[in-house]
ZATIFI-723312 format. One record per residue (C-alpha): x, y, z. Coordinates in pm, whole numbers, padded with zeros to 5 digits, always signed. Layout:
// residues N
XYZ/...
// end
This chain:
// residues 668
+02858+00859+03645/+03044+01154+03465/+03002+01212+03086/+03383+01141+03008/+03330+00784+03145/+03020+00712+02958/+03081+00456+02714/+03061+00531+02336/+02781+00306+02301/+02581+00484+02570/+02660+00825+02425/+02530+00710+02074/+02193+00569+02239/+02159+00889+02456/+02213+01104+02135/+01916+00938+01985/+01725+00977+02296/+01791+01350+02348/+01713+01456+01980/+01378+01288+02032/+01329+01455+02333/+01414+01788+02234/+01241+01778+01883/+00915+01677+02059/+00958+01952+02305/+01023+02222+02040/+00734+02094+01841/+00510+02073+02159/+00384+01754+01991/+00490+01413+01954/+00573+01071+02108/+00896+01069+02303/+00844+00755+02483/+00908+00512+02253/+01244+00651+02108/+01369+00680+02460/+01288+00313+02540/+01365+00165+02185/+01685+00340+02139/+01928+00064+02248/+01780-00206+02025/+01759+00040+01727/+02120+00136+01815/+02239-00228+01803/+02059-00296+01489/+02153+00018+01257/+02525+00014+01413/+02604-00361+01425/+02379-00539+01163/+02199-00333+00894/+02334-00277+00564/+02240+00040+00398/+02420+00323+00244/+02314+00678+00366/+02453+00847+00036/+02240+00630-00183/+01917+00549+00018/+01780+00378-00283/+02078+00132-00340/+01886-00193-00422/+02029-00436-00203/+02019-00254+00132/+01841-00399+00422/+01473-00246+00470/+01377-00105+00815/+01013-00055+00887/+00927+00157+01208/+00569+00005+01242/+00505+00200+01562/+00519+00514+01345/+00414+00732+01625/+00783+00693+01747/+00900+00836+01436/+01182+01058+01601/+01362+00734+01651/+01407+00689+01305/+01459+01058+01226/+01729+01087+01478/+01893+00749+01325/+01883+00869+00975/+02051+01202+01066/+02297+01043+01286/+02420+00781+01047/+02457+01043+00762/+02146+01064+00549/+02129+01409+00362/+01754+01385+00382/+01737+01448+00755/+01956+01745+00861/+01959+01890+01212/+01735+02169+01093/+01504+01918+00970/+01503+01755+01330/+01440+02109+01459/+01136+02147+01231/+00995+01817+01329/+00603+01806+01264/+00601+02166+01111/+00473+02281+00778/+00682+02175+00490/+00936+01962+00714/+01105+01642+00598/+01018+01513+00939/+00636+01475+00945/+00444+01362+01243/+00460+00990+01112/+00694+00841+00863/+00611+00903+00507/+00829+00744+00240/+00728+00992-00002/+00863+01281+00214/+01195+01165+00338/+01466+00959+00179/+01551+00676+00402/+01185+00601+00492/+01070+00285+00320/+00706+00283+00377/+00434+00502+00512/+00356+00404+00871/+00098+00553+01100/-00209+00338+01172/-00075+00070+01384/-00012-00268+01238/+00031-00144+00884/+00413-00121+00912/+00477-00489+01004/+00226-00600+00717/+00421-00376+00484/+00732-00554+00623/+00582-00906+00526/+00544-00761+00177/+00904-00639+00164/+01032-00980+00287/+00806-01129+00016/+00963-00929-00245/+01299-01013-00131/+01218-01383-00143/+01067-01379-00501/+01347-01196-00647/+01617-01397-00500/+01460-01711-00618/+01395-01563-00948/+01760-01420-01021/+02016-01578-00758/+02230-01832-00893/+02457-02075-00706/+02761-01871-00806/+02595-01517-00799/+02399-01396-00492/+02227-01071-00642/+01949-01039-00417/+02037-01093-00042/+01887-00842+00225/+01684-00847+00542/+01380-00669+00632/+01377-00537+00979/+01103-00402+01168/+01020-00243+01525/+00669-00274+01626/+00497-00208+01946/+00187-00322+02166/-00059-00132+01943/+00068-00309+01633/+00037-00635+01804/-00340-00559+01892/-00428-00451+01557/-00578-00729+01341/-00408-00649+01014/-00075-00748+01200/-00221-01105+01283/-00317-01154+00928/+00019-01060+00772/+00224-01211+01035/+00018-01549+01005/+00070-01554+00639/+00435-01471+00687/+00480-01788+00916/+00312-02010+00675/+00565-01886+00386/+00864-01929+00641/+01013-01590+00558/+01357-01632+00704/+01473-01294+00622/+01208-01113+00811/+01310-01013+01166/+01071-00817+01394/+01167-00651+01719/+00901-00608+01940/+00911-00325+02174/+00752-00480+02487/+00685-00184+02716/+00347-00256+02847/+00240+00084+02787/-00047+00227+02560/-00236+00558+02549/-00495+00444+02796/-00229+00317+03039/-00096-00012+03132/-00175-00263+02860/-00297-00518+03101/-00644-00345+03117/-00693-00482+02768/-00410-00698+02634/-00276-00986+02837/-00216-01257+02611/+00108-01417+02557/+00234-01260+02220/+00552-01470+02183/+00322-01813+02211/+00085-01640+01961/+00393-01576+01695/+00502-01935+01787/+00172-02073+01674/+00205-01857+01368/+00506-02046+01282/+00754-01768+01389/+01091-01825+01578/+01068-01608+01904/+01348-01499+02125/+01313-01263+02436/+01542-01028+02560/+01449-00940+02927/+01647-00625+02950/+01616-00408+02658/+01728-00110+02845/+02088-00207+02907/+02168-00540+02784/+02296-00448+02444/+02473-00782+02416/+02164-00977+02455/+02009-00753+02192/+02300-00842+01937/+02302-01216+02027/+01933-01239+01961/+01956-01072+01610/+02245-01310+01549/+02033-01602+01646/+01739-01450+01427/+01962-01434+01135/+02055-01794+01174/+01723-01921+01149/+01654-01926+00782/+01327-02099+00773/+01130-01889+00974/+01070-01524+01027/+01181-01425+01378/+01009-01215+01645/+01241-01056+01914/+01068-00958+02209/+01253-00677+02364/+01121-00574+02716/+01187-00215+02758/+01078+00074+02971/+00883+00353+02757/+01027+00692+02841/+01365+00536+02990/+01540+00802+03187/+01268+01014+03272/+01243+01008+03650/+00881+01085+03683/+00712+00988+03349/+00899+00674+03250/+00677+00373+03249/+00355+00573+03241/+00098+00669+02962/+00219+01022+03025/+00537+00981+02819/+00366+00812+02529/+00223+01112+02326/+00316+01432+02481/+00619+01626+02527/+00826+01581+02829/+00809+01934+02966/+01100+02174+03055/+01107+02051+03425/+01107+01679+03315/+01360+01713+03055/+01602+01894+03293/+01547+01607+03536/+01600+01352+03272/+01930+01511+03170/+02051+01502+03529/+01951+01138+03545/+02123+01025+03242/+02402+01282+03306/+02345+01433+02993/+02559+01741+03014/+02493+01868+02645/+02248+02133+02511/+01946+02117+02300/+02001+01938+01974/+02367+01878+02066/+02515+01553+01962/+02856+01480+02120/+03132+01456+01852/+03237+01117+01966/+02884+00968+01941/+02838+01158+01567/+03203+01044+01459/+03101+00670+01534/+02766+00664+01380/+02883+00826+01060/+03106+00542+01004/+02789+00400+00842/+02877+00632+00536/+03182+00448+00487/+03047+00104+00549/+02750+00189+00309/+02981+00280+00020/+03166-00047+00075/+02867-00256+00076/+02745-00095-00247/+03061-00134-00415/+03089-00491-00324/+02719-00535-00452/+02821-00372-00781/+03121-00620-00840/+02871-00899-00786/+02615-00722-01026/+02907-00674-01294/+02989-01049-01269/+02633-01143-01273/+02601-00953-01619/+02882-01154-01765/+02742-01487-01679/+02373-01435-01699/+02330-01137-01942/+01949-01203-02022/+01891-01234-01663/+02081-00921-01561/+01905-00709-01837/+01568-00818-01692/+01685-00762-01335/+01833-00413-01414/+01499-00309-01631/+01308-00396-01338/+01481-00238-01043/+01505+00093-01289/+01111+00088-01292/+01100+00046-01676/+00832-00145-01841/+00901-00381-02121/+00894-00208-02464/+00565-00276-02642/+00406-00452-02341/+00063-00311-02422/+00048-00468-02763/-00041-00788-02561/-00369-00651-02437/-00682-00819-02592/-00896-00644-02830/-01255-00732-02878/-01525-00657-03140/-01892-00651-03107/-01931-00984-03282/-01712-01159-02981/-01887-01353-02707/-02049-01155-02435/-01828-01200-02106/-01843-01073-01760/-01558-00812-01719/-01418-01036-01436/-01367-01305-01742/-01224-01049-01957/-00976-00934-01660/-00858-01291-01632/-00795-01290-01998/-00600-00978-01971/-00391-01082-01673/-00313-01398-01859/-00204-01210-02178/+00011-00949-01960/+00181-01244-01757/+00419-01358-02014/+00538-01011-02103/+00552-00865-01758/+00748-01090-01553/+00711-00842-01267/+00335-00898-01236/+00256-01086-00909/-00061-01125-00705/-00353-01316-00585/-00683-01324-00416/-00819-01342-00060/-00920-01704-00122/-01127-01610-00407/-00913-01714-00688/-01194-01890-00884/-01440-01622-00835/-01216-01341-00878/-01035-01508-01178/-00689-01390-01093/-00463-01704-01129/-00168-01656-01381/-00169-01979-01552/+00190-01966-01651/+00295-01987-01295/+00258-02188-00961/+00184-02091-00633/+00435-01862-00425/+00511-02102-00132/+00804-02184+00102/+01050-02349-00120/+00884-02215-00420/+00934-01811-00393/+01005-01790-00776/+00612-01831-00824/+00398-01530-00886/+00056-01637-00769/+00024-01506-00409/-00214-01714-00186/-00352-01465+00074/-00609-01653+00237/-00921-01500+00380/-00704-01178+00487/-00825-00909+00290/-00659-00617+00521/-00342-00788+00539/-00348-00887+00166/-00364-00488+00090/-00092-00395+00336/+00148-00682+00224/+00085-00562-00159/+00177-00193-00034/+00508-00341+00095/+00561-00517-00242/+00503-00221-00447/+00734-00008-00212/+01039-00243-00242/+01139-00041-00503/+01223-00353-00725/+00996-00286-01011/+00743-00577-00899/+00367-00487-00991/+00143-00647-00733/-00230-00707-00769/-00478-00816-00528/-00833-00950-00553/-01150-00996-00356/-01530-00910-00403/-01582-00520-00433/-01791-00526-00116/-01493-00645+00078/-01291-00355-00007/-01430-00210+00316/-01228-00474+00483/-00899-00340+00328/-01002+00028+00307/-00708+00134+00530/-00460-00018+00332/-00599+00120+00018/-00591+00468+00172/-00241+00425+00250/-00158+00297-00112/-00289+00629-00237/-00103+00837+00027/+00222+00657+00000/+00220+00638-00396/+00215+00249-00391/+00121+00142-00731/-00076-00152-00623/-00338-00285-00848/-00677-00366-00678/-00892-00622-00884/-01258-00614-00753/-01524-00841-00891/-01901-00873-00838/-01923-00519-00840/-02294-00451-00801/-02643-00578-00724/-02599-00771-01033/-02434-01044-00854/-02778-01159-00729/-02821-01425-00481/-02556-01361-00219/-02790-01068-00110/-02713-00733+00045/-02424-00829+00261/-02228-00884-00059/-02388-00628-00291/-02156-00314-00275/-02421-00022-00338/-02226+00236-00170/-01855+00111-00218/-01771+00256-00560/-01872+00606-00421/-01673+00588-00107/-01367+00466-00294/-01409+00764-00525/-01358+00982-00227/-00990+00864-00162/-00735+01110-00314/-00487+00981-00575/-00676+00661-00621/-00788+00582-00963/-01127+00384-00975/-01213+00217-01291/-01550+00048-01386/-01522-00095-01728/-01801-00163-01940/-01663-00469-02172/-01354-00627-02264/-01202-00333-02468/-01249-00091-02143/-01109-00370-01929/-00774-00402-02144/-00793-00001-02110/-00814-00031-01716/-00523-00256-01710/-00323-00037-01946/-00368+00248-01693/-00305+00040-01382/+00015-00119-01511/+00158+00213-01625/+00071+00393-01302/+00346+00315-01055/+00301+00602-00825/-00070+00547-00745/-00289+00266-00689/-00564+00168-00939/-00905-00023-00842/-01094-00190-01105/-01434-00303-01043/-01544-00599-01256/-01898-00779-01310/-02015-01112-01246/-02282-01118-01509/-02214-01133-01883/-02182-00799-02074/-02154-00756-02469/-01864-00602-02624/-01992-00254-02741/-01968-00108-03097/-01719+00224-03027/-01556+00089-02701/-01203+00181-02704/-00881+00068-02505/-00702+00402-02536/-01029+00618-02455/-01030+00458-02114/-00747+00698-02030/-00962+00991-02067/-01175+00867-01811/-01505+00924-02023/-01575+00934-02406/-01851+00955-02657/-01953+00589-02726/-02198+00675-02971/-02375+00989-03087/-02617+01154-03311/-02573+01430-03576/-02574+01765-03442/-02594+01891-03085/-02769+01617-02873/-03091+01685-02698/-03005+01434-02432/-02675+01270-02289/-02680+00921-02130/-02398+00862-01903/-02318+00506-01790/-02053+00300-01611/-01971-00069-01625/-02280-00312-01681/-02510-00029-01721/-02367+00141-02035/-02523-00127-02247/-02872-00004-02099/-02796+00329-02209/-02679+00205-02575/-03006+00030-02596/-03235+00312-02460/-03039+00547-02712/-03126+00324-03017/-03489+00349-02924/-03484+00716-02860/-03314+00788-03190/-03575+00573-03366/-03833+00815-03236/-03623+01101-03371/-03441+01218-03061/-03055+01320-03084/-02882+01124-02811/-02530+01103-02704/-02416+00805-02504/-02090+00875-02294/-01910+00580-02129/-01741+00709-01796/-01520+00422-01670/-01348+00675-01439/-01433+01003-01271/-01069+01065-01164/-00933+01020-01526/-01195+01249-01665/-01152+01513-01422/-00782+01512-01482/-00851+01618-01855/-00851+01977-01980/-01171+02188-01985/-01157+02154-02370/-01192+01776-02368/-01432+01769-02109/-01669+02032-02305/-01633+01818-02596/-01778+01516-02404/-02050+01673-02197/-02083+02032-02343/-02251+02278-02113/-02543+02367-02337/-02684+02012-02318/-02848+02012-01961/-03047+01721-02006/-02835+01431-01867/-02903+01097-01725/-02657+00905-01524/-02713+00512-01508/-02504+00321-01234/-02610+00015-01014/-02480+00205-00689/-02577+00503-00489/-02638+00845-00692/-02415+01043-00450/-02166+01257-00650/-02337+01226-00996/-02474+01572-00945/-02127+01676-01074/-02176+01536-01412/-02575+01584-01440/-02622+01920-01312/-02955+02049-01159/-03161+01968-01478/-03027+01602-01495/-03121+01267-01328/-02972+00968-01217/-03070+00602-01179/-02904+00461-00886/-02959+00238-00589/-03038+00434-00259/-03086+00133-00038/-02920-00191+00040/-02969-00480-00227/-03163-00797-00217/-03114-01161-00259/-03252-01295-00607/-03118-01398-00922/-02879-01107-01059/-03134-01028-01349/-03411-01010-01128/-03236-00797-00867/-03136-00544-01171/-03479-00547-01299/-03656-00474-00970/-03430-00194-00898/-03496-00023-01231/-03180-00131-01426/-03351-00227-01749/-03377-00074-02088/-03728+00019-02046/-03676+00220-01733/-03381+00403-01880/-03603+00498-02179/-03893+00603-01940/-03661+00816-01722/-03499+00977-02032/-03835+01069-02192/-03929+01230-01867/-03625+01436-01885/-03703+01542-02218/-04054+01620-02134/
// end
């Protein structure tokens, strides 16, 4: 077929394919197979269905698109360039996977305008898409009125076999089916190839039946390579089903058009090579040079700019009418989508005195959440089936369920990994929603990949972790997170806070709510803790502060976190009674303390005072940075044990007497 007789649609599709082929070849790195096979479905979706504005990538009511199979990111970069996003120029395409490029090796929302979420580890993207759809459903139920549909957009995702193999996708998609998220439409690139070869060596289940069992509407497009009409009809049918999410299984050929590599693992994750690119050009009759886009194709695809401006202008008219009819709701909506917190919201944080009843910090966390809920309507979240242990229910609201999307208590079920990834989607919806999710601290390992991606993608998720140490007691070593806090502190851009009492709990939430560009993880106790004299809401922001002190230069500094701070306070009182000068430092957050200037750090931990004892009911790894070579750490260097919490703490040396003994040993 001569180029002149190729249909305009085929020109557009092959433009996507060859931008991907040429970019991967120039980089000598990447995944050309998915873009070549998925180009037809992506073209139909972006050209005929999706609403977005390339000149305003953050327009609120845009449809969200997630490439869950993020290794195929040249598909998305090609689309962004072709439809007119300024964030991806032809030079960016040519710089694919290079230092400083806006076209990194997997999609990153903080690098490239038009990328909604950071995908890479398979399955995360479709789980993020569930979160995006939940955010849309909640906001629509909250703000829409019969005569004003302010929130009305779809979440589309393209996922592959690998996404469907990863367990996180099953967790999230199971919940999506239960919730009946009708504006979630996933296109499954059913190409039967993964890195190891044909998927039939490990993956032979009927994915469509699995999704039907989840409660999804399932459609099969048998020829995703050529039948554009069938793809369009499938998307139309999916949009017509409003009470279920839809999976469109699109059977494609990976590396479509490559005579010798299509339908093989060889085209999955490696450049085609010069000879095979030449053969592919001949096979698809593509008579254009490297990175060359036919004018007809570009002109057609760039019509998205005009359409996008029209979509946004129409929505702005809807918003203006909404402001007139519903001024209070409009003000709240616009404040939220602007990412602004209500004025004086932090005034609602509970304040405690030493005379107040001793409470577990999971209880003061519950009090804080429920003090914030009335003044922060954007606060939404829940627990992985541990609501009554984590104490995370917002008492002013019901449960977010099908038909009750306006409610703010999310019921995730026993799905920690999916929960974290869903919350990333909610946080990255860019609507001002503040998601929190909860489980036992030890089960952070079940969601570690999602927590890491929260930090990487600058998603302000709040992680509420309870039962934070061996002090939880009888459940034993499987539930006692001796190494968990240390491992979480290793994640860049994650703030870990372990409060010692009620004031520090309020201070932790003050940090977490305000931090919209990074996640915060708070670790709360199961056992009751006294409210300490000198504890401070605002001091938590410093990461560490002097809780109590002696006159003059201290002989010894005791450093504690969480439930162990009270042991330091009690031991210090006894040492002072013996004439020792002792400083007690509460250090709820390493990350926040490390962010302070050198002068403040010196004021808390003066270099001249080398006798330091840190006390934390977890492994001691990392504490050397604060206690130095002459200091000591009381920690836990083995798995825990099953017994009442007080007994376990005593047997592991977390007693005032042991702190006193170790402190005296340091003092000589």
